[in-house]
All heavy atoms as an XYZ file, in Angstrom:
644
protein
N      13.420     10.144     -4.475
C      13.225      9.232     -5.569
C      14.373      9.306     -6.552
O      14.677      8.325     -7.191
C      11.922      9.540     -6.281
C      10.740      9.008     -5.540
S       9.215      9.033     -6.460
C       9.320     10.515     -7.390
N      14.996     10.445     -6.672
C      16.106     10.561     -7.601
C      17.282      9.705     -7.162
O      18.014      9.189     -7.991
C      16.539     12.022     -7.732
C      15.510     12.959     -8.359
C      16.020     14.388     -8.327
C      15.186     12.535     -9.771
N      17.433      9.534     -5.859
C      18.546      8.736     -5.364
C      18.327      7.244     -5.582
O      19.257      6.510     -5.800
C      18.758      9.004     -3.865
C      19.216     10.404     -3.508
C      19.294     10.555     -1.995
C      20.574     10.699     -4.136
N      17.081      6.810     -5.517
C      16.789      5.383     -5.615
C      15.484      5.154     -6.386
O      14.453      4.813     -5.800
C      16.679      4.795     -4.207
C      16.793      3.302     -4.138
C      18.090      2.750     -4.679
O      19.167      3.210     -4.252
O      18.050      1.872     -5.550
N      15.503      5.335     -7.710
C      14.264      5.230     -8.496
C      13.702      3.819     -8.592
O      12.546      3.652     -8.958
C      14.681      5.745     -9.871
C      16.151      5.499     -9.935
C      16.660      5.667     -8.524
N      14.494      2.815     -8.256
C      14.017      1.429     -8.338
C      13.576      0.872     -7.000
O      13.286     -0.307     -6.884
C      15.108      0.544     -8.942
C      15.444      0.975    -10.353
O      14.566      1.302    -11.137
N      16.714      0.994    -10.674
N      13.522      1.707     -5.987
C      13.091      1.295     -4.660
C      11.671      1.794     -4.405
O      11.320      2.920     -4.772
C      14.032      1.877     -3.610
O      13.541      1.610     -2.320
N      10.868      0.975     -3.751
C       9.491      1.379     -3.476
C       9.381      2.331     -2.290
O       8.405      3.064     -2.187
C       8.614      0.147     -3.187
O       9.156     -0.555     -2.065
C       8.522     -0.763     -4.388
N      10.373      2.337     -1.402
C      10.313      3.152     -0.192
C       9.942      4.607     -0.416
O       9.005      5.118      0.214
N      10.638      5.305     -1.326
C      10.301      6.710     -1.543
C       8.875      6.909     -2.074
O       8.202      7.862     -1.694
C      11.326      7.172     -2.582
C      12.476      6.240     -2.428
C      11.855      4.928     -2.033
N       8.410      6.010     -2.922
C       7.053      6.130     -3.458
C       6.015      5.929     -2.356
O       5.013      6.648     -2.296
C       6.830      5.105     -4.574
C       7.644      5.385     -5.808
C       8.805      4.668     -6.066
C       7.262      6.370     -6.709
C       9.564      4.924     -7.198
C       8.008      6.634     -7.850
C       9.162      5.900     -8.083
O       9.910      6.174     -9.206
N       6.273      4.963     -1.479
C       5.351      4.703     -0.378
C       5.321      5.902      0.576
O       4.250      6.350      0.997
C       5.739      3.410      0.368
C       5.562      2.209     -0.566
C       4.913      3.236      1.639
C       6.175      0.925     -0.049
N       6.494      6.437      0.902
C       6.553      7.590      1.803
C       5.866      8.807      1.193
O       5.139      9.532      1.889
C       7.995      7.915      2.172
C       8.665      6.929      3.121
C      10.134      7.271      3.297
C       7.957      6.913      4.464
N       6.092      9.038     -0.092
C       5.413     10.152     -0.759
C       3.908      9.959     -0.724
O       3.158     10.907     -0.469
C       5.882     10.271     -2.214
C       7.083     11.162     -2.462
C       7.558     11.026     -3.899
C       6.743     12.604     -2.160
N       3.458      8.747     -0.985
C       2.028      8.471     -0.927
C       1.452      8.747      0.446
O       0.391      9.356      0.584
N       2.178      8.324      1.475
C       1.729      8.524      2.855
C       1.640     10.018      3.189
O       0.652     10.475      3.770
C       2.688      7.814      3.810
C       2.220      7.725      5.220
C       3.157      6.855      6.036
C       2.629      6.626      7.421
N       3.498      5.753      8.201
N       2.659     10.775      2.800
C       2.663     12.221      3.056
C       1.525     12.911      2.308
O       0.822     13.759      2.861
C       4.035     12.832      2.670
C       3.979     14.353      2.638
C       5.113     12.362      3.634
N       1.335     12.525      1.054
C       0.275     13.139      0.257
C      -1.107     12.816      0.815
O      -2.016     13.661      0.753
C       0.398     12.714     -1.205
C       1.607     13.329     -1.926
C       1.898     12.593     -3.227
C       1.378     14.810     -2.180
N      -1.281     11.637      1.372
C      -2.554     11.324      2.029
C      -2.776     12.248      3.222
O      -3.880     12.752      3.422
C      -2.577      9.864      2.500
C      -2.957      8.829      1.462
C      -2.790      7.427      2.032
C      -4.372      9.035      0.969
N      -1.732     12.463      4.011
C      -1.847     13.352      5.167
C      -2.131     14.792      4.737
O      -2.762     15.544      5.462
C      -0.583     13.301      6.025
C      -0.449     12.016      6.806
C       0.724     12.082      7.750
C       0.956     10.786      8.446
N      -0.017     10.486      9.474
N      -1.666     15.146      3.541
C      -1.895     16.498      3.015
C      -3.211     16.599      2.247
O      -3.449     17.585      1.562
C      -0.732     16.929      2.114
C       0.563     17.111      2.858
C       1.713     17.503      1.945
O       1.651     17.380      0.727
N       2.785     17.990      2.549
N      -4.036     15.573      2.369
C      -5.351     15.541      1.716
C      -5.254     15.615      0.198
O      -6.035     16.311     -0.460
C      -6.236     16.693      2.248
C      -6.388     16.733      3.753
C      -7.086     15.494      4.297
O      -8.121     15.089      3.793
N      -6.511     14.880      5.313
N      -4.289     14.921     -0.375
C      -4.121     14.861     -1.836
C      -4.151     13.395     -2.280
O      -3.129     12.834     -2.687
C      -2.812     15.540     -2.242
C      -2.633     15.654     -3.748
O      -3.504     15.153     -4.510
O      -1.623     16.232     -4.177
N      -5.341     12.762     -2.218
C      -5.408     11.340     -2.543
C      -5.137     11.022     -4.010
O      -4.697      9.917     -4.324
C      -6.831     10.945     -2.139
C      -7.605     12.214     -2.188
C      -6.629     13.295     -1.809
N      -5.362     11.961     -4.908
C      -5.095     11.712     -6.330
C      -3.604     11.482     -6.548
O      -3.192     10.486     -7.157
C      -5.610     12.883     -7.209
C      -5.171     12.707     -8.649
C      -7.122     13.004     -7.115
N      -2.781     12.385     -6.043
C      -1.328     12.235     -6.181
C      -0.822     11.041     -5.377
O       0.066     10.306     -5.832
C      -0.611     13.513     -5.722
O      -0.978     14.598     -6.545
N      -1.395     10.844     -4.184
C      -0.986      9.710     -3.357
C      -1.221      8.402     -4.102
O      -0.335      7.539     -4.148
C      -1.756      9.712     -2.037
N      -2.388      8.262     -4.705
C      -2.712      7.039     -5.438
C      -1.730      6.819     -6.581
O      -1.310      5.692     -6.838
C      -4.151      7.088     -5.953
N      -1.346      7.890     -7.255
C      -0.411      7.771     -8.377
C       0.923      7.168     -7.912
O       1.424      6.220     -8.517
C      -0.175      9.145     -9.009
C       0.786      9.120    -10.186
S       1.122     10.764    -10.831
C       2.104     11.457     -9.498
N       1.478      7.696     -6.831
C       2.758      7.184     -6.330
C       2.604      5.777     -5.769
O       3.484      4.935     -5.942
C       3.337      8.124     -5.274
C       3.917      9.371     -5.873
C       3.293     10.606     -5.712
C       5.088      9.332     -6.624
C       3.815     11.763     -6.273
C       5.621     10.477     -7.196
C       4.977     11.688     -7.014
O       5.501     12.818     -7.582
N       1.506      5.528     -5.082
C       1.294      4.210     -4.485
C       1.048      3.143     -5.548
O       1.490      2.005     -5.396
C       0.144      4.272     -3.483
C       0.449      5.114     -2.242
C      -0.824      5.419     -1.469
C       1.474      4.425     -1.357
N       0.368      3.513     -6.620
C       0.170      2.565     -7.720
C       1.508      2.211     -8.362
O       1.742      1.071     -8.752
C      -0.804      3.132     -8.753
C      -2.238      3.127     -8.259
C      -3.173      3.983     -9.094
O      -2.710      4.708    -10.011
O      -4.390      3.942     -8.820
N       2.396      3.192     -8.435
C       3.743      2.930     -8.965
C       4.478      1.942     -8.054
O       5.092      0.976     -8.514
C       4.500      4.260     -9.077
C       5.969      4.160     -9.346
C       6.280      3.810    -10.778
N       7.703      3.583    -10.926
C       8.428      4.054    -11.906
N       7.869      4.752    -12.847
N       9.709      3.799    -11.951
N       4.406      2.168     -6.743
C       5.060      1.267     -5.778
C       4.449     -0.126     -5.854
O       5.168     -1.130     -5.790
C       4.922      1.825     -4.363
N       3.141     -0.203     -6.026
C       2.462     -1.496     -6.093
C       2.904     -2.272     -7.333
O       3.086     -3.478     -7.282
C       0.944     -1.282     -6.101
C       0.141     -2.525     -5.827
C      -0.421     -3.144     -7.078
O      -0.471     -2.460     -8.112
O      -0.792     -4.321     -7.025
N       3.112     -1.567     -8.422
C       3.593     -2.218     -9.633
C       5.006     -2.758     -9.483
O       5.360     -3.769    -10.095
N       5.808     -2.101     -8.672
C       7.193     -2.523     -8.447
C       7.282     -3.675     -7.454
O       8.152     -4.531     -7.565
C       8.020     -1.336     -7.935
C       8.168     -0.229     -8.961
S       8.810      1.311     -8.240
C      10.472      0.847     -7.819
N       6.396     -3.668     -6.446
C       6.418     -4.702     -5.409
C       4.987     -4.992     -4.959
O       4.514     -4.437     -3.965
C       7.263     -4.248     -4.222
C       7.347     -5.304     -3.117
O       6.916     -6.449     -3.351
O       7.840     -4.964     -2.029
N       4.282     -5.854     -5.689
C       2.881     -6.121     -5.358
C       2.675     -6.884     -4.047
O       1.552     -7.002     -3.590
C       2.379     -6.941     -6.550
C       3.580     -7.450     -7.235
C       4.717     -6.539     -6.895
N       3.740     -7.350     -3.427
C       3.612     -8.110     -2.181
C       3.816     -7.259     -0.931
O       3.896     -7.788      0.173
C       4.605     -9.272     -2.178
N       3.866     -5.935     -1.075
C       4.077     -5.047      0.075
C       2.720     -4.664      0.664
O       1.952     -3.942      0.037
C       4.857     -3.806     -0.368
C       5.235     -2.923      0.793
O       4.427     -2.639      1.665
N       6.476     -2.470      0.795
N       2.441     -5.138      1.873
C       1.124     -4.883      2.455
C       0.897     -3.405      2.769
O      -0.232     -2.921      2.697
C       0.882     -5.755      3.696
C       1.592     -5.310      4.945
C       1.015     -4.396      5.801
C       2.843     -5.823      5.274
C       1.664     -3.984      6.957
C       3.497     -5.434      6.419
C       2.899     -4.514      7.258
O       3.546     -4.106      8.390
N       1.956     -2.673      3.098
C       1.799     -1.247      3.421
C       1.302     -0.469      2.204
O       0.448      0.413      2.326
C       3.132     -0.669      3.917
C       3.045      0.805      4.289
S       1.794      1.189      5.539
C       2.558      0.478      6.970
N       1.819     -0.807      1.027
C       1.381     -0.142     -0.199
C      -0.118     -0.352     -0.393
O      -0.853      0.595     -0.687
C       2.142     -0.700     -1.418
O       3.541     -0.505     -1.212
C       1.724      0.004     -2.691
N      -0.572     -1.584     -0.229
C      -1.994     -1.881     -0.420
C      -2.856     -1.185      0.633
O      -3.949     -0.697      0.328
C      -2.233     -3.382     -0.411
C      -1.676     -4.066     -1.612
N      -2.294     -4.034     -2.841
C      -0.546     -4.786     -1.787
C      -1.575     -4.709     -3.713
N      -0.497     -5.179     -3.096
N      -2.368     -1.123      1.848
C      -3.107     -0.456      2.915
C      -3.289      1.032      2.599
O      -4.393      1.581      2.705
C      -2.369     -0.631      4.240
O      -3.033      0.061      5.265
N      -2.207      1.679      2.205
C      -2.276      3.107      1.869
C      -3.100      3.347      0.607
O      -3.839      4.336      0.526
C      -0.869      3.677      1.722
C      -0.053      3.738      3.014
C       1.407      4.053      2.713
C      -0.632      4.754      3.980
N      -2.980      2.444     -0.366
C      -3.800      2.562     -1.572
C      -5.278      2.471     -1.210
O      -6.103      3.203     -1.772
C      -3.450      1.447     -2.563
C      -2.619      1.837     -3.766
C      -2.315      0.608     -4.619
C      -3.243      2.913     -4.590
N      -5.612      1.589     -0.290
C      -6.998      1.489      0.168
C      -7.482      2.804      0.748
O      -8.604      3.253      0.466
N      -6.637      3.466      1.531
C      -7.002      4.764      2.107
C      -7.187      5.818      1.014
O      -8.132      6.613      1.055
C      -5.927      5.225      3.086
C      -5.823      4.380      4.338
C      -4.658      4.804      5.205
O      -4.415      5.996      5.387
N      -3.926      3.838      5.743
N      -6.281      5.814      0.037
C      -6.377      6.786     -1.052
C      -7.653      6.568     -1.863
O      -8.383      7.526     -2.162
C      -5.145      6.689     -1.959
N      -7.929      5.320     -2.198
C      -9.136      5.020     -2.978
C     -10.402      5.383     -2.198
O     -11.365      5.892     -2.763
C      -9.167      3.549     -3.380
C      -8.150      3.170     -4.430
C      -7.687      1.867     -4.521
C      -7.641      4.097     -5.342
C      -6.766      1.484     -5.491
C      -6.711      3.737     -6.304
C      -6.281      2.437     -6.373
O      -5.372      2.075     -7.335
N     -10.396      5.124     -0.902
C     -11.560      5.478     -0.089
C     -11.776      6.993     -0.110
O     -12.903      7.462     -0.251
C     -11.380      4.976      1.344
C     -12.670      4.963      2.137
C     -12.608      4.137      3.411
N     -11.978      2.833      3.343
C     -12.500      1.745      2.779
N     -13.666      1.805      2.210
N     -11.860      0.597      2.786
N     -10.696      7.755     -0.009
C     -10.796      9.215     -0.040
C     -11.292      9.714     -1.404
O     -11.901     10.781     -1.495
C      -9.438      9.847      0.286
N     -11.037      8.923     -2.434
C     -11.486      9.283     -3.786
C     -12.900      8.786     -4.085
O     -13.408      8.982     -5.181
C     -10.516      8.706     -4.829
C      -9.120      9.311     -4.826
C      -8.173      8.495     -5.695
C      -9.179     10.758     -5.314
N     -13.505      8.102     -3.117
C     -14.852      7.590     -3.314
C     -14.906      6.289     -4.092
O     -15.961      5.893     -4.578
N     -13.776      5.626     -4.210
C     -13.689      4.352     -4.938
C     -13.771      3.205     -3.937
O     -12.793      2.512     -3.659
C     -12.399      4.305     -5.743
C     -12.342      5.356     -6.848
C     -10.988      5.478     -7.486
N     -10.488      4.229     -8.046
C      -9.302      4.108     -8.642
N      -8.504      5.166     -8.771
N      -8.906      2.939     -9.118
N     -14.978      2.994     -3.395
C     -15.186      2.049     -2.301
C     -14.796      0.619     -2.679
O     -14.174     -0.085     -1.875
C     -16.627      2.093     -1.827
N     -15.151      0.178     -3.867
C     -14.839     -1.191     -4.268
C     -13.327     -1.407     -4.349
O     -12.808     -2.407     -3.851
C     -15.482     -1.496     -5.627
C     -15.417     -2.947     -6.015
C     -16.189     -3.227     -7.299
O     -17.340     -2.780     -7.416
O     -15.607     -3.896     -8.177
N     -12.627     -0.457     -4.961
C     -11.165     -0.546     -5.029
C     -10.557     -0.478     -3.633
O      -9.601     -1.202     -3.326
C     -10.596      0.574     -5.902
C     -10.958      0.418     -7.371
O     -11.104     -0.731     -7.841
O     -11.097      1.452     -8.049
N     -11.093      0.393     -2.781
C     -10.581      0.534     -1.416
C     -10.727     -0.772     -0.650
O      -9.792     -1.206      0.033
C     -11.317      1.661     -0.693
N     -11.890     -1.412     -0.772
C     -12.105     -2.682     -0.069
C     -11.164     -3.757     -0.574
O     -10.607     -4.524      0.221
C     -13.562     -3.130     -0.222
C     -14.508     -2.257      0.568
O     -14.128     -1.622      1.538
N     -15.758     -2.210      0.143
N     -10.956     -3.820     -1.888
C     -10.053     -4.822     -2.458
C      -8.636     -4.625     -1.937
O      -7.973     -5.576     -1.524
C     -10.061     -4.729     -3.991
C      -9.166     -5.775     -4.662
C      -8.967     -5.515     -6.139
N      -8.164     -4.319     -6.333
C      -8.577     -3.231     -6.998
N      -9.760     -3.187     -7.548
N      -7.771     -2.179     -7.115
N      -8.161     -3.384     -1.922
C      -6.793     -3.104     -1.461
C      -6.640     -3.386      0.031
O      -5.616     -3.921      0.459
C      -6.407     -1.654     -1.774
C      -6.272     -1.365     -3.245
C      -5.192     -2.184     -3.937
O      -4.193     -2.569     -3.302
O      -5.352     -2.439     -5.152
N      -7.652     -3.050      0.803
C      -7.600     -3.314      2.246
C      -7.550     -4.812      2.509
O      -6.766     -5.280      3.348
C      -8.802     -2.667      2.955
O      -8.761     -1.250      2.707
C      -8.781     -2.920      4.452
N      -8.361     -5.583      1.788
C      -8.344     -7.038      1.951
C      -6.999     -7.620      1.531
O      -6.470     -8.516      2.193
C      -9.471     -7.672      1.144
C     -10.830     -7.419      1.735
C     -11.961     -7.962      0.871
O     -11.740     -8.485     -0.217
N     -13.185     -7.826      1.349
N      -6.440     -7.107      0.437
C      -5.127     -7.577     -0.015
C      -4.067     -7.277      1.045
O      -3.233     -8.127      1.353
C      -4.744     -6.922     -1.358
O      -5.739     -7.243     -2.330
C      -3.384     -7.387     -1.843
N      -4.122     -6.070      1.616
C      -3.153     -5.694      2.659
C      -3.261     -6.634      3.856
O      -2.243     -7.099      4.381
C      -3.385     -4.251      3.090
N      -4.489     -6.922      4.283
C      -4.684     -7.799      5.439
C      -4.175     -9.205      5.151
O      -3.542     -9.831      6.002
C      -6.158     -7.821      5.828
C      -6.622     -6.514      6.412
C      -8.131     -6.435      6.593
O      -8.883     -7.266      6.089
N      -8.571     -5.425      7.327
N      -4.430     -9.690      3.939
C      -3.976    -11.036      3.560
C      -2.445    -11.102      3.551
O      -1.849    -12.020      4.100
C      -4.530    -11.384      2.178
C      -4.114    -12.739      1.685
C      -4.672    -13.003      0.289
C      -4.087    -14.287     -0.253
N      -3.980    -14.306     -1.683
N      -1.808    -10.097      2.936
C      -0.346    -10.082      2.859
C       0.280     -9.952      4.242
O       1.289    -10.602      4.535
C       0.133     -8.939      1.960
C      -0.135     -9.119      0.471
C       0.145     -7.823     -0.278
C       0.696    -10.260     -0.089
N      -0.317     -9.132      5.088
C       0.236     -8.961      6.435
C       0.101    -10.261      7.226
O       1.024    -10.658      7.932
C      -0.456     -7.816      7.155
C       0.224     -7.478      8.475
C      -0.338     -6.238      9.118
O      -1.472     -5.846      8.881
N       0.461     -5.604      9.953
N      -1.039    -10.935      7.095
C      -1.233    -12.201      7.810
C      -0.229    -13.245      7.327
O       0.295    -14.023      8.132
C      -2.663    -12.703      7.608
N       0.050    -13.263      6.027
C       1.007    -14.220      5.475
C       2.429    -13.948      5.945
O       3.246    -14.851      6.004
C       0.962    -14.196      3.947
C      -0.302    -14.800      3.372
C      -0.424    -14.604      1.875
O       0.450    -13.937      1.267
O      -1.403    -15.108      1.302
N       2.717    -12.683      6.281
C       4.083    -12.344      6.691
C       4.314    -12.544      8.185
O       5.447    -12.458      8.647
C       4.403    -10.887      6.314
O       3.697     -9.990      7.147
N       3.247    -12.817      8.942
C       3.388    -13.029     10.383
C       4.037    -14.376     10.635
O       3.750    -15.355      9.958
C       2.003    -13.004     11.065
C       1.296    -11.674     10.952
C       2.017    -10.560     11.676
O       2.529    -10.743     12.751
N       2.065     -9.406     11.047
N       4.914    -14.440     11.622
C       5.512    -15.736     11.958
C       4.439    -16.705     12.444
O       3.519    -16.313     13.156
C       6.507    -15.419     13.073
C       6.341    -13.998     13.405
C       5.374    -13.377     12.456
N       4.560    -17.931     12.038
C       3.580    -18.947     12.418
C       4.164    -19.824     13.525
O       5.311    -20.246     13.451
C       3.242    -19.828     11.207
C       2.779    -19.068      9.978
C       1.353    -18.640     10.086
C       0.808    -18.032      8.830
N       1.209    -16.704      8.532
N       3.367    -20.094     14.524
C       3.772    -21.017     15.570
C       3.283    -22.403     15.168
O       2.093    -22.607     14.920
C       3.153    -20.621     16.921
C       3.635    -19.302     17.505
C       2.880    -18.998     18.784
C       5.123    -19.375     17.782
N       4.194    -23.321     15.089
C       3.817    -24.685     14.706
C       3.621    -25.518     15.961
O       4.381    -25.416     16.921
C       4.903    -25.306     13.821
C       5.058    -24.580     12.506
C       6.078    -25.255     11.612
O       6.262    -26.476     11.748
O       6.677    -24.540     10.808
N       2.592    -26.339     15.935
C       2.342    -27.211     17.081
C       3.166    -28.489     16.912
O       3.294    -29.029     15.825
C       0.849    -27.574     17.188
O       0.432    -28.173     15.964
C       0.011    -26.336     17.464
N       3.731    -28.922     18.007
C       4.524    -30.150     18.006
C       3.626    -31.309     18.441
O       2.888    -31.200     19.410
C       5.719    -30.019     18.943
C       6.715    -28.919     18.584
C       7.767    -28.817     19.672
C       7.372    -29.231     17.248
N       3.742    -32.407     17.755
C       2.935    -33.593     18.088
C       3.823    -34.690     18.562
O       4.879    -34.912     18.217
C       2.128    -34.072     16.873
C       1.088    -33.095     16.475
N      -0.223    -33.213     16.878
C       1.143    -31.988     15.711
C      -0.924    -32.215     16.362
N      -0.115    -31.451     15.646
C-alpha cells in the first residue's frame, strides 16, 4: 500500500488475505476503503459480502453479494443478435 496508496489492488488483496486468516473485521476495513475508491469493482463487493457474512451482518452481506453479481453481469461481453 505504501507504493500505491491510490490503487485499490493492495486493499483488495489485503482484504482477501485477512479473510483467509479469519480476520473479517480487518478485512472489512480494507475492503470498505477499496469500495470507497472504486465502487464499481465487483471483486470488492464480493469479498465485502464474505466479510460481512463472517461478522454476522447478513443483510449487509446479501446487499454486497447482489451488488457484486450485478456489476459482474454488467461487465460481461454481450452478444448482440443481428436482424
